[in-house]
CHARMM internal coordinates of N, CA and C (Angstrom, degrees):
IC EDIT
DIST 1 N 1 CA 1.4408
DIST 1 CA 1 C 1.5234
ANGL 1 N 1 CA 1 C 109.93
DIST 1 C 2 N 1.3242
ANGL 1 CA 1 C 2 N 116.32
DIHE 1 N 1 CA 1 C 2 N -46.88
DIST 2 N 2 CA 1.4660
ANGL 1 C 2 N 2 CA 119.55
DIHE 1 CA 1 C 2 N 2 CA -179.59
DIST 2 CA 2 C 1.5209
ANGL 2 N 2 CA 2 C 110.68
DIHE 1 C 2 N 2 CA 2 C -58.39
DIST 2 C 3 N 1.3105
ANGL 2 CA 2 C 3 N 117.27
DIHE 2 N 2 CA 2 C 3 N -42.21
DIST 3 N 3 CA 1.4654
ANGL 2 C 3 N 3 CA 121.37
DIHE 2 CA 2 C 3 N 3 CA 179.55
DIST 3 CA 3 C 1.5204
ANGL 3 N 3 CA 3 C 110.72
DIHE 2 C 3 N 3 CA 3 C -64.87
DIST 3 C 4 N 1.3410
ANGL 3 CA 3 C 4 N 117.01
DIHE 3 N 3 CA 3 C 4 N -43.93
DIST 4 N 4 CA 1.4634
ANGL 3 C 4 N 4 CA 120.94
DIHE 3 CA 3 C 4 N 4 CA 179.97
DIST 4 CA 4 C 1.5280
ANGL 4 N 4 CA 4 C 112.14
DIHE 3 C 4 N 4 CA 4 C -62.79
DIST 4 C 5 N 1.3309
ANGL 4 CA 4 C 5 N 116.90
DIHE 4 N 4 CA 4 C 5 N -34.31
DIST 5 N 5 CA 1.4615
ANGL 4 C 5 N 5 CA 121.21
DIHE 4 CA 4 C 5 N 5 CA 179.80
DIST 5 CA 5 C 1.5245
ANGL 5 N 5 CA 5 C 113.16
DIHE 4 C 5 N 5 CA 5 C -87.53
DIST 5 C 6 N 1.3160
ANGL 5 CA 5 C 6 N 116.61
DIHE 5 N 5 CA 5 C 6 N -6.25
DIST 6 N 6 CA 1.4566
ANGL 5 C 6 N 6 CA 120.43
DIHE 5 CA 5 C 6 N 6 CA -179.55
DIST 6 CA 6 C 1.5188
ANGL 6 N 6 CA 6 C 113.28
DIHE 5 C 6 N 6 CA 6 C 73.56
DIST 6 C 7 N 1.3418
ANGL 6 CA 6 C 7 N 116.55
DIHE 6 N 6 CA 6 C 7 N 30.02
DIST 7 N 7 CA 1.4578
ANGL 6 C 7 N 7 CA 121.31
DIHE 6 CA 6 C 7 N 7 CA 179.95
DIST 7 CA 7 C 1.5242
ANGL 7 N 7 CA 7 C 110.78
DIHE 6 C 7 N 7 CA 7 C -99.20
DIST 7 C 8 N 1.3034
ANGL 7 CA 7 C 8 N 116.11
DIHE 7 N 7 CA 7 C 8 N 141.85
DIST 8 N 8 CA 1.4526
ANGL 7 C 8 N 8 CA 121.36
DIHE 7 CA 7 C 8 N 8 CA 172.29
DIST 8 CA 8 C 1.5219
ANGL 8 N 8 CA 8 C 107.54
DIHE 7 C 8 N 8 CA 8 C -80.41
DIST 8 C 9 N 1.3198
ANGL 8 CA 8 C 9 N 117.52
DIHE 8 N 8 CA 8 C 9 N 149.53
DIST 9 N 9 CA 1.4623
ANGL 8 C 9 N 9 CA 120.64
DIHE 8 CA 8 C 9 N 9 CA -179.73
DIST 9 CA 9 C 1.5264
ANGL 9 N 9 CA 9 C 112.17
DIHE 8 C 9 N 9 CA 9 C -58.65
DIST 9 C 10 N 1.3163
ANGL 9 CA 9 C 10 N 117.24
DIHE 9 N 9 CA 9 C 10 N -31.63
DIST 10 N 10 CA 1.4625
ANGL 9 C 10 N 10 CA 120.15
DIHE 9 CA 9 C 10 N 10 CA 179.52
DIST 10 CA 10 C 1.5286
ANGL 10 N 10 CA 10 C 112.12
DIHE 9 C 10 N 10 CA 10 C -69.71
DIST 10 C 11 N 1.3345
ANGL 10 CA 10 C 11 N 117.67
DIHE 10 N 10 CA 10 C 11 N -23.35
DIST 11 N 11 CA 1.4637
ANGL 10 C 11 N 11 CA 121.56
DIHE 10 CA 10 C 11 N 11 CA -179.76
DIST 11 CA 11 C 1.5277
ANGL 11 N 11 CA 11 C 112.86
DIHE 10 C 11 N 11 CA 11 C -80.55
DIST 11 C 12 N 1.3152
ANGL 11 CA 11 C 12 N 117.29
DIHE 11 N 11 CA 11 C 12 N -22.25
DIST 12 N 12 CA 1.4544
ANGL 11 C 12 N 12 CA 121.33
DIHE 11 CA 11 C 12 N 12 CA -170.54
DIST 12 CA 12 C 1.5226
ANGL 12 N 12 CA 12 C 112.11
DIHE 11 C 12 N 12 CA 12 C -60.41
DIST 12 C 13 N 1.3186
ANGL 12 CA 12 C 13 N 118.09
DIHE 12 N 12 CA 12 C 13 N -48.83
DIST 13 N 13 CA 1.4624
ANGL 12 C 13 N 13 CA 119.96
DIHE 12 CA 12 C 13 N 13 CA -177.50
DIST 13 CA 13 C 1.5259
ANGL 13 N 13 CA 13 C 111.17
DIHE 12 C 13 N 13 CA 13 C -68.29
DIST 13 C 14 N 1.3385
ANGL 13 CA 13 C 14 N 118.10
DIHE 13 N 13 CA 13 C 14 N -29.22
DIST 14 N 14 CA 1.4596
ANGL 13 C 14 N 14 CA 121.50
DIHE 13 CA 13 C 14 N 14 CA 179.21
DIST 14 CA 14 C 1.5315
ANGL 14 N 14 CA 14 C 112.09
DIHE 13 C 14 N 14 CA 14 C -71.87
DIST 14 C 15 N 1.3186
ANGL 14 CA 14 C 15 N 117.71
DIHE 14 N 14 CA 14 C 15 N -31.49
DIST 15 N 15 CA 1.4620
ANGL 14 C 15 N 15 CA 121.51
DIHE 14 CA 14 C 15 N 15 CA -174.46
DIST 15 CA 15 C 1.5206
ANGL 15 N 15 CA 15 C 113.55
DIHE 14 C 15 N 15 CA 15 C -83.41
DIST 15 C 16 N 1.2968
ANGL 15 CA 15 C 16 N 118.56
DIHE 15 N 15 CA 15 C 16 N -27.78
DIST 16 N 16 CA 1.4605
ANGL 15 C 16 N 16 CA 120.59
DIHE 15 CA 15 C 16 N 16 CA -176.65
DIST 16 CA 16 C 1.5187
ANGL 16 N 16 CA 16 C 111.21
DIHE 15 C 16 N 16 CA 16 C 78.50
DIST 16 C 17 N 1.3084
ANGL 16 CA 16 C 17 N 116.94
DIHE 16 N 16 CA 16 C 17 N 93.84
DIST 17 N 17 CA 1.4640
ANGL 16 C 17 N 17 CA 123.08
DIHE 16 CA 16 C 17 N 17 CA -179.89
DIST 17 CA 17 C 1.5222
ANGL 17 N 17 CA 17 C 108.39
DIHE 16 C 17 N 17 CA 17 C -105.25
DIST 17 C 18 N 1.3341
ANGL 17 CA 17 C 18 N 116.49
DIHE 17 N 17 CA 17 C 18 N 130.55
DIST 18 N 18 CA 1.4581
ANGL 17 C 18 N 18 CA 121.86
DIHE 17 CA 17 C 18 N 18 CA -178.21
DIST 18 CA 18 C 1.5275
ANGL 18 N 18 CA 18 C 109.87
DIHE 17 C 18 N 18 CA 18 C -130.81
DIST 18 C 19 N 1.3186
ANGL 18 CA 18 C 19 N 115.97
DIHE 18 N 18 CA 18 C 19 N 142.15
DIST 19 N 19 CA 1.4584
ANGL 18 C 19 N 19 CA 122.57
DIHE 18 CA 18 C 19 N 19 CA 174.83
DIST 19 CA 19 C 1.5233
ANGL 19 N 19 CA 19 C 107.55
DIHE 18 C 19 N 19 CA 19 C -104.15
DIST 19 C 20 N 1.3299
ANGL 19 CA 19 C 20 N 116.52
DIHE 19 N 19 CA 19 C 20 N 131.56
DIST 20 N 20 CA 1.4537
ANGL 19 C 20 N 20 CA 121.21
DIHE 19 CA 19 C 20 N 20 CA 176.28
DIST 20 CA 20 C 1.5151
ANGL 20 N 20 CA 20 C 108.03
DIHE 19 C 20 N 20 CA 20 C -120.35
DIST 20 C 21 N 1.3395
ANGL 20 CA 20 C 21 N 116.08
DIHE 20 N 20 CA 20 C 21 N 114.33
DIST 21 N 21 CA 1.4602
ANGL 20 C 21 N 21 CA 122.22
DIHE 20 CA 20 C 21 N 21 CA 175.69
DIST 21 CA 21 C 1.5190
ANGL 21 N 21 CA 21 C 108.38
DIHE 20 C 21 N 21 CA 21 C -96.68
DIST 21 C 22 N 1.3102
ANGL 21 CA 21 C 22 N 115.55
DIHE 21 N 21 CA 21 C 22 N 143.66
DIST 22 N 22 CA 1.4615
ANGL 21 C 22 N 22 CA 119.47
DIHE 21 CA 21 C 22 N 22 CA 173.19
DIST 22 CA 22 C 1.5115
ANGL 22 N 22 CA 22 C 107.43
DIHE 21 C 22 N 22 CA 22 C -86.85
DIST 22 C 23 N 1.2977
ANGL 22 CA 22 C 23 N 116.89
DIHE 22 N 22 CA 22 C 23 N 129.23
DIST 23 N 23 CA 1.4569
ANGL 22 C 23 N 23 CA 120.50
DIHE 22 CA 22 C 23 N 23 CA -178.13
DIST 23 CA 23 C 1.5098
ANGL 23 N 23 CA 23 C 111.22
DIHE 22 C 23 N 23 CA 23 C 113.77
DIST 23 C 24 N 1.3131
ANGL 23 CA 23 C 24 N 114.67
DIHE 23 N 23 CA 23 C 24 N -173.87
DIST 24 N 24 CA 1.4639
ANGL 23 C 24 N 24 CA 121.00
DIHE 23 CA 23 C 24 N 24 CA -174.52
DIST 24 CA 24 C 1.5146
ANGL 24 N 24 CA 24 C 113.17
DIHE 23 C 24 N 24 CA 24 C -81.12
DIST 24 C 25 N 1.3144
ANGL 24 CA 24 C 25 N 117.66
DIHE 24 N 24 CA 24 C 25 N -33.85
DIST 25 N 25 CA 1.4629
ANGL 24 C 25 N 25 CA 121.24
DIHE 24 CA 24 C 25 N 25 CA -173.19
DIST 25 CA 25 C 1.5293
ANGL 25 N 25 CA 25 C 111.45
DIHE 24 C 25 N 25 CA 25 C -95.07
DIST 25 C 26 N 1.3121
ANGL 25 CA 25 C 26 N 115.58
DIHE 25 N 25 CA 25 C 26 N 144.81
DIST 26 N 26 CA 1.4608
ANGL 25 C 26 N 26 CA 122.47
DIHE 25 CA 25 C 26 N 26 CA 174.42
DIST 26 CA 26 C 1.5253
ANGL 26 N 26 CA 26 C 106.71
DIHE 25 C 26 N 26 CA 26 C -98.56
DIST 26 C 27 N 1.3309
ANGL 26 CA 26 C 27 N 117.10
DIHE 26 N 26 CA 26 C 27 N 99.91
DIST 27 N 27 CA 1.4609
ANGL 26 C 27 N 27 CA 121.47
DIHE 26 CA 26 C 27 N 27 CA -175.52
DIST 27 CA 27 C 1.5274
ANGL 27 N 27 CA 27 C 113.01
DIHE 26 C 27 N 27 CA 27 C -88.43
DIST 27 C 28 N 1.3172
ANGL 27 CA 27 C 28 N 117.46
DIHE 27 N 27 CA 27 C 28 N -20.84
DIST 28 N 28 CA 1.4569
ANGL 27 C 28 N 28 CA 120.64
DIHE 27 CA 27 C 28 N 28 CA -175.74
DIST 28 CA 28 C 1.5157
ANGL 28 N 28 CA 28 C 111.23
DIHE 27 C 28 N 28 CA 28 C -121.94
DIST 28 C 29 N 1.3237
ANGL 28 CA 28 C 29 N 114.85
DIHE 28 N 28 CA 28 C 29 N 154.17
DIST 29 N 29 CA 1.4570
ANGL 28 C 29 N 29 CA 121.57
DIHE 28 CA 28 C 29 N 29 CA 176.49
DIST 29 CA 29 C 1.5289
ANGL 29 N 29 CA 29 C 107.79
DIHE 28 C 29 N 29 CA 29 C -140.30
DIST 29 C 30 N 1.3097
ANGL 29 CA 29 C 30 N 115.84
DIHE 29 N 29 CA 29 C 30 N 157.84
DIST 30 N 30 CA 1.4612
ANGL 29 C 30 N 30 CA 121.66
DIHE 29 CA 29 C 30 N 30 CA 177.51
DIST 30 CA 30 C 1.5140
ANGL 30 N 30 CA 30 C 108.01
DIHE 29 C 30 N 30 CA 30 C -108.03
DIST 30 C 31 N 1.3105
ANGL 30 CA 30 C 31 N 116.52
DIHE 30 N 30 CA 30 C 31 N 122.84
DIST 31 N 31 CA 1.4630
ANGL 30 C 31 N 31 CA 122.39
DIHE 30 CA 30 C 31 N 31 CA -178.96
DIST 31 CA 31 C 1.5292
ANGL 31 N 31 CA 31 C 108.15
DIHE 30 C 31 N 31 CA 31 C -90.35
DIST 31 C 32 N 1.3330
ANGL 31 CA 31 C 32 N 116.53
DIHE 31 N 31 CA 31 C 32 N 106.88
DIST 32 N 32 CA 1.4670
ANGL 31 C 32 N 32 CA 120.64
DIHE 31 CA 31 C 32 N 32 CA -173.57
DIST 32 CA 32 C 1.5237
ANGL 32 N 32 CA 32 C 114.01
DIHE 31 C 32 N 32 CA 32 C -66.49
DIST 32 C 33 N 1.3114
ANGL 32 CA 32 C 33 N 118.27
DIHE 32 N 32 CA 32 C 33 N -29.71
DIST 33 N 33 CA 1.4748
ANGL 32 C 33 N 33 CA 120.17
DIHE 32 CA 32 C 33 N 33 CA -178.66
DIST 33 CA 33 C 1.5191
ANGL 33 N 33 CA 33 C 112.68
DIHE 32 C 33 N 33 CA 33 C -71.63
DIST 33 C 34 N 1.3551
ANGL 33 CA 33 C 34 N 116.65
DIHE 33 N 33 CA 33 C 34 N -32.60
DIST 34 N 34 CA 1.4665
ANGL 33 C 34 N 34 CA 119.89
DIHE 33 CA 33 C 34 N 34 CA -177.23
DIST 34 CA 34 C 1.5206
ANGL 34 N 34 CA 34 C 113.36
DIHE 33 C 34 N 34 CA 34 C -107.26
DIST 34 C 35 N 1.3520
ANGL 34 CA 34 C 35 N 116.77
DIHE 34 N 34 CA 34 C 35 N -21.03
DIST 35 N 35 CA 1.4561
ANGL 34 C 35 N 35 CA 120.19
DIHE 34 CA 34 C 35 N 35 CA -176.29
DIST 35 CA 35 C 1.5184
ANGL 35 N 35 CA 35 C 112.99
DIHE 34 C 35 N 35 CA 35 C 80.82
DIST 35 C 36 N 1.3318
ANGL 35 CA 35 C 36 N 117.45
DIHE 35 N 35 CA 35 C 36 N 13.87
DIST 36 N 36 CA 1.4643
ANGL 35 C 36 N 36 CA 122.14
DIHE 35 CA 35 C 36 N 36 CA -177.92
DIST 36 CA 36 C 1.5226
ANGL 36 N 36 CA 36 C 111.66
DIHE 35 C 36 N 36 CA 36 C -94.22
DIST 36 C 37 N 1.3244
ANGL 36 CA 36 C 37 N 115.47
DIHE 36 N 36 CA 36 C 37 N 149.08
DIST 37 N 37 CA 1.4547
ANGL 36 C 37 N 37 CA 122.59
DIHE 36 CA 36 C 37 N 37 CA 169.21
DIST 37 CA 37 C 1.5203
ANGL 37 N 37 CA 37 C 106.26
DIHE 36 C 37 N 37 CA 37 C -90.14
DIST 37 C 38 N 1.3282
ANGL 37 CA 37 C 38 N 117.64
DIHE 37 N 37 CA 37 C 38 N 124.58
DIST 38 N 38 CA 1.4603
ANGL 37 C 38 N 38 CA 122.07
DIHE 37 CA 37 C 38 N 38 CA -175.31
DIST 38 CA 38 C 1.5212
ANGL 38 N 38 CA 38 C 109.80
DIHE 37 C 38 N 38 CA 38 C -127.35
DIST 38 C 39 N 1.3202
ANGL 38 CA 38 C 39 N 116.61
DIHE 38 N 38 CA 38 C 39 N 162.89
DIST 39 N 39 CA 1.4537
ANGL 38 C 39 N 39 CA 119.83
DIHE 38 CA 38 C 39 N 39 CA 174.25
DIST 39 CA 39 C 1.5191
ANGL 39 N 39 CA 39 C 108.50
DIHE 38 C 39 N 39 CA 39 C -78.84
DIST 39 C 40 N 1.3278
ANGL 39 CA 39 C 40 N 115.62
DIHE 39 N 39 CA 39 C 40 N 135.93
DIST 40 N 40 CA 1.4600
ANGL 39 C 40 N 40 CA 120.73
DIHE 39 CA 39 C 40 N 40 CA -177.66
DIST 40 CA 40 C 1.5303
ANGL 40 N 40 CA 40 C 111.23
DIHE 39 C 40 N 40 CA 40 C -81.70
DIST 40 C 41 N 1.3329
ANGL 40 CA 40 C 41 N 116.04
DIHE 40 N 40 CA 40 C 41 N -23.76
DIST 41 N 41 CA 1.4604
ANGL 40 C 41 N 41 CA 121.17
DIHE 40 CA 40 C 41 N 41 CA 178.43
DIST 41 CA 41 C 1.5197
ANGL 41 N 41 CA 41 C 108.42
DIHE 40 C 41 N 41 CA 41 C -158.50
DIST 41 C 42 N 1.3058
ANGL 41 CA 41 C 42 N 116.43
DIHE 41 N 41 CA 41 C 42 N 173.27
DIST 42 N 42 CA 1.4531
ANGL 41 C 42 N 42 CA 121.49
DIHE 41 CA 41 C 42 N 42 CA 179.27
DIST 42 CA 42 C 1.5354
ANGL 42 N 42 CA 42 C 109.33
DIHE 41 C 42 N 42 CA 42 C -63.39
DIST 42 C 43 N 1.3254
ANGL 42 CA 42 C 43 N 116.90
DIHE 42 N 42 CA 42 C 43 N 135.14
DIST 43 N 43 CA 1.4615
ANGL 42 C 43 N 43 CA 122.25
DIHE 42 CA 42 C 43 N 43 CA -179.83
DIST 43 CA 43 C 1.5178
ANGL 43 N 43 CA 43 C 108.65
DIHE 42 C 43 N 43 CA 43 C -106.48
DIST 43 C 44 N 1.3162
ANGL 43 CA 43 C 44 N 116.22
DIHE 43 N 43 CA 43 C 44 N 120.59
DIST 44 N 44 CA 1.4616
ANGL 43 C 44 N 44 CA 122.82
DIHE 43 CA 43 C 44 N 44 CA -178.86
DIST 44 CA 44 C 1.5257
ANGL 44 N 44 CA 44 C 109.29
DIHE 43 C 44 N 44 CA 44 C -98.37
DIST 44 C 45 N 1.3176
ANGL 44 CA 44 C 45 N 116.81
DIHE 44 N 44 CA 44 C 45 N 101.29
DIST 45 N 45 CA 1.4602
ANGL 44 C 45 N 45 CA 121.81
DIHE 44 CA 44 C 45 N 45 CA -176.94
DIST 45 CA 45 C 1.5220
ANGL 45 N 45 CA 45 C 111.99
DIHE 44 C 45 N 45 CA 45 C -60.63
DIST 45 C 46 N 1.3290
ANGL 45 CA 45 C 46 N 117.46
DIHE 45 N 45 CA 45 C 46 N -40.96
DIST 46 N 46 CA 1.4572
ANGL 45 C 46 N 46 CA 120.77
DIHE 45 CA 45 C 46 N 46 CA -178.61
DIST 46 CA 46 C 1.5292
ANGL 46 N 46 CA 46 C 111.60
DIHE 45 C 46 N 46 CA 46 C -62.94
DIST 46 C 47 N 1.3034
ANGL 46 CA 46 C 47 N 116.63
DIHE 46 N 46 CA 46 C 47 N -35.02
DIST 47 N 47 CA 1.4569
ANGL 46 C 47 N 47 CA 120.49
DIHE 46 CA 46 C 47 N 47 CA 179.14
DIST 47 CA 47 C 1.5327
ANGL 47 N 47 CA 47 C 111.15
DIHE 46 C 47 N 47 CA 47 C -73.46
DIST 47 C 48 N 1.3285
ANGL 47 CA 47 C 48 N 117.42
DIHE 47 N 47 CA 47 C 48 N -39.07
DIST 48 N 48 CA 1.4550
ANGL 47 C 48 N 48 CA 121.56
DIHE 47 CA 47 C 48 N 48 CA -176.37
DIST 48 CA 48 C 1.5206
ANGL 48 N 48 CA 48 C 114.06
DIHE 47 C 48 N 48 CA 48 C -79.90
DIST 48 C 49 N 1.3156
ANGL 48 CA 48 C 49 N 116.60
DIHE 48 N 48 CA 48 C 49 N -40.79
DIST 49 N 49 CA 1.4731
ANGL 48 C 49 N 49 CA 121.07
DIHE 48 CA 48 C 49 N 49 CA -170.18
DIST 49 CA 49 C 1.5176
ANGL 49 N 49 CA 49 C 111.51
DIHE 48 C 49 N 49 CA 49 C -131.81
DIST 49 C 50 N 1.2914
ANGL 49 CA 49 C 50 N 117.28
DIHE 49 N 49 CA 49 C 50 N 53.16
DIST 50 N 50 CA 1.4680
ANGL 49 C 50 N 50 CA 121.26
DIHE 49 CA 49 C 50 N 50 CA -176.19
DIST 50 CA 50 C 1.5146
ANGL 50 N 50 CA 50 C 113.68
DIHE 49 C 50 N 50 CA 50 C -53.21
DIST 50 C 51 N 1.3127
ANGL 50 CA 50 C 51 N 116.80
DIHE 50 N 50 CA 50 C 51 N -49.37
DIST 51 N 51 CA 1.4604
ANGL 50 C 51 N 51 CA 120.61
DIHE 50 CA 50 C 51 N 51 CA -171.80
DIST 51 CA 51 C 1.5229
ANGL 51 N 51 CA 51 C 113.33
DIHE 50 C 51 N 51 CA 51 C -103.83
DIST 51 C 52 N 1.2964
ANGL 51 CA 51 C 52 N 117.17
DIHE 51 N 51 CA 51 C 52 N 9.70
DIST 52 N 52 CA 1.4601
ANGL 51 C 52 N 52 CA 121.07
DIHE 51 CA 51 C 52 N 52 CA -176.67
DIST 52 CA 52 C 1.5233
ANGL 52 N 52 CA 52 C 109.47
DIHE 51 C 52 N 52 CA 52 C -111.46
DIST 52 C 53 N 1.3364
ANGL 52 CA 52 C 53 N 116.51
DIHE 52 N 52 CA 52 C 53 N 130.00
DIST 53 N 53 CA 1.4650
ANGL 52 C 53 N 53 CA 119.92
DIHE 52 CA 52 C 53 N 53 CA -179.43
DIST 53 CA 53 C 1.5315
ANGL 53 N 53 CA 53 C 111.61
DIHE 52 C 53 N 53 CA 53 C -70.37
DIST 53 C 54 N 1.3218
ANGL 53 CA 53 C 54 N 116.74
DIHE 53 N 53 CA 53 C 54 N -43.93
DIST 54 N 54 CA 1.4601
ANGL 53 C 54 N 54 CA 121.44
DIHE 53 CA 53 C 54 N 54 CA -179.12
DIST 54 CA 54 C 1.5262
ANGL 54 N 54 CA 54 C 108.27
DIHE 53 C 54 N 54 CA 54 C -102.30
DIST 54 C 55 N 1.3138
ANGL 54 CA 54 C 55 N 117.20
DIHE 54 N 54 CA 54 C 55 N 113.24
DIST 55 N 55 CA 1.4616
ANGL 54 C 55 N 55 CA 122.64
DIHE 54 CA 54 C 55 N 55 CA -177.03
DIST 55 CA 55 C 1.5306
ANGL 55 N 55 CA 55 C 108.97
DIHE 54 C 55 N 55 CA 55 C -101.82
DIST 55 C 56 N 1.3297
ANGL 55 CA 55 C 56 N 116.43
DIHE 55 N 55 CA 55 C 56 N 121.02
DIST 56 N 56 CA 1.4623
ANGL 55 C 56 N 56 CA 121.31
DIHE 55 CA 55 C 56 N 56 CA -177.40
DIST 56 CA 56 C 1.5192
ANGL 56 N 56 CA 56 C 108.97
DIHE 55 C 56 N 56 CA 56 C -127.81
DIST 56 C 57 N 1.3114
ANGL 56 CA 56 C 57 N 116.72
DIHE 56 N 56 CA 56 C 57 N 128.79
DIST 57 N 57 CA 1.4619
ANGL 56 C 57 N 57 CA 122.27
DIHE 56 CA 56 C 57 N 57 CA 173.16
DIST 57 CA 57 C 1.5186
ANGL 57 N 57 CA 57 C 107.05
DIHE 56 C 57 N 57 CA 57 C -110.33
DIST 57 C 58 N 1.2931
ANGL 57 CA 57 C 58 N 116.49
DIHE 57 N 57 CA 57 C 58 N 126.84
DIST 58 N 58 CA 1.4605
ANGL 57 C 58 N 58 CA 120.97
DIHE 57 CA 57 C 58 N 58 CA -178.89
DIST 58 CA 58 C 1.5197
ANGL 58 N 58 CA 58 C 109.63
DIHE 57 C 58 N 58 CA 58 C -109.01
DIST 58 C 59 N 1.3229
ANGL 58 CA 58 C 59 N 114.60
DIHE 58 N 58 CA 58 C 59 N 146.79
DIST 59 N 59 CA 1.4569
ANGL 58 C 59 N 59 CA 120.39
DIHE 58 CA 58 C 59 N 59 CA 172.99
DIST 59 CA 59 C 1.5236
ANGL 59 N 59 CA 59 C 107.51
DIHE 58 C 59 N 59 CA 59 C -148.99
DIST 59 C 60 N 1.3079
ANGL 59 CA 59 C 60 N 115.82
DIHE 59 N 59 CA 59 C 60 N 160.33
DIST 60 N 60 CA 1.4544
ANGL 59 C 60 N 60 CA 121.32
DIHE 59 CA 59 C 60 N 60 CA 177.08
DIST 60 CA 60 C 1.5204
ANGL 60 N 60 CA 60 C 108.82
DIHE 59 C 60 N 60 CA 60 C -114.23
DIST 60 C 61 N 1.3029
ANGL 60 CA 60 C 61 N 114.53
DIHE 60 N 60 CA 60 C 61 N 142.41
DIST 61 N 61 CA 1.4612
ANGL 60 C 61 N 61 CA 121.50
DIHE 60 CA 60 C 61 N 61 CA 176.39
DIST 61 CA 61 C 1.5230
ANGL 61 N 61 CA 61 C 107.66
DIHE 60 C 61 N 61 CA 61 C -111.11
DIST 61 C 62 N 1.3036
ANGL 61 CA 61 C 62 N 116.10
DIHE 61 N 61 CA 61 C 62 N 117.16
DIST 62 N 62 CA 1.4591
ANGL 61 C 62 N 62 CA 121.60
DIHE 61 CA 61 C 62 N 62 CA -179.18
DIST 62 CA 62 C 1.5281
ANGL 62 N 62 CA 62 C 107.91
DIHE 61 C 62 N 62 CA 62 C -104.50
DIST 62 C 63 N 1.3449
ANGL 62 CA 62 C 63 N 115.97
DIHE 62 N 62 CA 62 C 63 N 125.60
DIST 63 N 63 CA 1.4554
ANGL 62 C 63 N 63 CA 121.93
DIHE 62 CA 62 C 63 N 63 CA 176.59
DIST 63 CA 63 C 1.5237
ANGL 63 N 63 CA 63 C 107.13
DIHE 62 C 63 N 63 CA 63 C -116.06
DIST 63 C 64 N 1.3191
ANGL 63 CA 63 C 64 N 116.37
DIHE 63 N 63 CA 63 C 64 N 116.28
DIST 64 N 64 CA 1.4574
ANGL 63 C 64 N 64 CA 120.73
DIHE 63 CA 63 C 64 N 64 CA 179.46
DIST 64 CA 64 C 1.5193
ANGL 64 N 64 CA 64 C 109.51
DIHE 63 C 64 N 64 CA 64 C -75.68
DIST 64 C 65 N 1.3182
ANGL 64 CA 64 C 65 N 115.78
DIHE 64 N 64 CA 64 C 65 N 166.59
DIST 65 N 65 CA 1.4567
ANGL 64 C 65 N 65 CA 124.15
DIHE 64 CA 64 C 65 N 65 CA -177.42
DIST 65 CA 65 C 1.5185
ANGL 65 N 65 CA 65 C 109.92
DIHE 64 C 65 N 65 CA 65 C 75.79
DIST 65 C 66 N 1.2935
ANGL 65 CA 65 C 66 N 117.35
DIHE 65 N 65 CA 65 C 66 N 167.52
DIST 66 N 66 CA 1.4628
ANGL 65 C 66 N 66 CA 121.47
DIHE 65 CA 65 C 66 N 66 CA -179.15
DIST 66 CA 66 C 1.5167
ANGL 66 N 66 CA 66 C 111.11
DIHE 65 C 66 N 66 CA 66 C -74.49
DIST 66 C 67 N 1.3272
ANGL 66 CA 66 C 67 N 115.20
DIHE 66 N 66 CA 66 C 67 N 147.23
DIST 67 N 67 CA 1.4754
ANGL 66 C 67 N 67 CA 121.23
DIHE 66 CA 66 C 67 N 67 CA 177.05
DIST 67 CA 67 C 1.5156
ANGL 67 N 67 CA 67 C 107.95
DIHE 66 C 67 N 67 CA 67 C -102.57
END
COOR INIT
IC SEED 1 N 1 CA 1 C
IC BUILD
């Protein structure tokens, strides 16, 4: 994520990066040391998308300060 946004790793903690998941569970997390978007816990596809062929989890990444 940091690379895609053109941010240096040293800038990440200063800007305030937040992940917003829709729903009750927080499936994703932002790793400030590497700048990677990672899974926060194991994701069970069968539990989330039993009857759906294409399973999509959406989240928003909020970066404070100007880009």
